[in-house]
C-alpha positions as CSV (number, residue, x, y, z in Angstrom):
1,X,0.0,0.0,0.0
2,X,1.4,3.3,-1.1
3,X,1.7,6.0,1.6
4,X,3.2,9.5,1.4
5,X,4.5,11.0,4.7
6,X,5.4,14.6,5.4
7,X,8.8,14.7,7.1
8,X,9.1,17.5,9.6
9,X,12.3,16.6,11.5
10,X,15.6,14.7,10.8
11,X,15.3,15.6,7.1
12,X,19.0,14.8,6.7
13,X,18.2,11.1,7.3
14,X,17.0,11.1,3.7
15,X,20.3,12.6,2.3
16,X,21.4,9.4,0.5
17,X,18.3,9.5,-1.6
18,X,18.3,13.3,-2.1
19,X,21.9,13.1,-3.3
20,X,20.7,10.9,-6.2
21,X,19.0,14.0,-7.7
22,X,21.4,16.7,-6.5
23,X,25.0,15.6,-6.0
24,X,25.9,18.6,-3.8
25,X,25.0,18.4,-0.1
26,X,25.8,22.2,0.0
27,X,23.1,22.9,-2.6
28,X,20.6,20.6,-0.8
29,X,21.3,22.4,2.4
30,X,20.1,25.7,0.7
31,X,16.6,24.4,0.4
32,X,16.1,21.3,2.6
33,X,15.1,23.1,5.9
34,X,12.9,25.7,4.3
35,X,11.1,23.2,2.1
36,X,8.6,20.5,2.8
37,X,10.0,17.0,2.5
38,X,7.7,14.2,1.3
39,X,8.6,10.5,1.5
40,X,6.7,7.9,-0.5
41,X,6.6,4.4,0.9
42,X,5.4,1.2,-0.7
43,X,6.3,-1.2,2.1
44,X,9.7,0.6,2.4
45,X,10.9,3.9,1.2
46,X,10.9,4.3,-2.6
47,X,11.0,8.1,-3.4
48,X,11.4,11.5,-1.8
49,X,10.9,15.1,-2.9
50,X,11.3,18.6,-1.6
51,X,9.0,21.5,-2.4
52,X,9.7,25.1,-1.5
53,X,7.4,28.1,-1.5
54,X,9.0,30.8,-3.7
55,X,6.3,33.5,-3.6
56,X,2.6,33.8,-2.8
57,X,1.6,32.0,-6.0
58,X,4.7,29.9,-6.9
59,X,6.2,26.8,-5.4
60,X,9.2,24.9,-6.7
61,X,10.0,21.2,-6.8
62,X,13.7,21.3,-5.7
63,X,14.4,17.6,-5.6
64,X,12.7,14.4,-6.5
65,X,14.5,11.1,-6.4
66,X,13.6,7.4,-6.5
67,X,16.0,4.6,-5.6
68,X,17.4,3.3,-8.8
69,X,16.1,-0.2,-8.5
70,X,12.6,1.3,-8.5
71,X,12.9,3.5,-11.5
72,X,10.2,3.1,-14.1
73,X,7.7,1.7,-11.6
74,X,5.7,5.0,-11.4
75,X,6.7,6.0,-7.9
76,X,8.0,9.4,-9.0
77,X,4.8,10.1,-10.9
78,X,2.7,9.0,-7.9
79,X,4.6,11.3,-5.6
80,X,4.2,14.2,-8.1
81,X,0.4,13.5,-8.2
82,X,0.3,13.8,-4.4
83,X,2.2,17.1,-4.2
84,X,0.1,18.5,-7.1
85,X,-3.0,17.8,-5.0
86,X,-1.4,19.2,-1.9
87,X,-0.4,22.5,-3.5
88,X,-3.5,23.0,-5.6
89,X,-5.2,26.1,-4.3
90,X,-2.1,27.1,-2.4
91,X,0.0,28.0,-5.4
92,X,-0.9,28.8,-9.0
93,X,2.3,27.5,-10.5
94,X,4.8,24.8,-9.7
95,X,8.3,25.2,-11.1
96,X,11.0,22.5,-11.4
97,X,14.6,23.0,-12.6
98,X,16.6,20.2,-14.2
99,X,19.6,19.7,-16.4
100,X,19.1,19.8,-20.2
101,X,18.7,16.0,-20.4
102,X,16.0,14.5,-22.6
103,X,15.0,11.7,-20.3
104,X,14.5,14.1,-17.3
105,X,12.6,16.6,-19.4
106,X,10.3,13.9,-20.9
107,X,9.5,12.7,-17.3
108,X,8.4,16.2,-16.3
109,X,6.4,16.7,-19.5
110,X,4.6,13.4,-19.0
111,X,3.6,14.7,-15.6
112,X,2.0,17.9,-17.0
113,X,5.0,20.3,-17.0
114,X,6.0,22.5,-19.9
115,X,9.3,24.2,-20.6
116,X,9.3,27.7,-19.2
117,X,12.8,29.2,-19.4
118,X,16.4,28.4,-18.7
119,X,19.2,29.8,-16.6
120,X,22.5,29.7,-18.6
121,X,25.5,28.2,-17.0
122,X,23.7,27.3,-13.7
123,X,25.5,24.0,-13.2
124,X,29.0,25.3,-14.3
125,X,28.6,28.4,-12.1
126,X,27.1,26.8,-8.9
127,X,28.9,23.4,-8.7
128,X,32.6,23.0,-8.0
129,X,33.1,20.2,-10.5
130,X,31.5,19.2,-13.8
131,X,28.1,17.5,-13.4
132,X,26.9,14.7,-15.8
133,X,23.6,12.9,-16.2
134,X,22.9,10.2,-18.7
135,X,26.1,11.0,-20.5
136,X,25.3,14.7,-20.8
137,X,27.3,17.4,-19.1
138,X,24.9,19.7,-17.2
139,X,25.5,23.4,-18.1
140,X,22.1,25.3,-18.2
141,X,19.2,24.8,-15.8
142,X,16.0,24.1,-17.7
143,X,12.9,25.3,-15.9
144,X,9.6,23.7,-16.5
145,X,6.2,24.9,-15.0
146,X,2.9,23.4,-14.3
147,X,-0.4,25.2,-13.7
148,X,-1.9,23.9,-10.4
149,X,-5.4,25.2,-11.0
150,X,-6.2,22.7,-13.8
């Protein structure tokens, strides 16, 4: 039975999973405490995500990660569905930033996001070493948005 729990304390206990989506503990520390951490369980822990409130009408999905052995089983999409319901009526728009990686962008588009804008050189300017995902070096941050009033 799938259950999503809101984690209010000891958020660093989930660092191993958060690091799968963001390799820098320094960057995670910038949003972890001010964000809401959600943990999806199906028997045991499968996925986590962190959402921050960026303004009165905008929230941002800062991190979403699923243990690798559970990729492709729908856990990430189920967690997104939960947070869309939770933030509907509280925010008009949810943003998410990701590397310019086709697989990641397709995942977000399948879950109702559309490309919004990009921040040039985000990864090269904010990480102390080159970042790679699926064989692509991450340079620009691609932002996608989803309307939460639909």
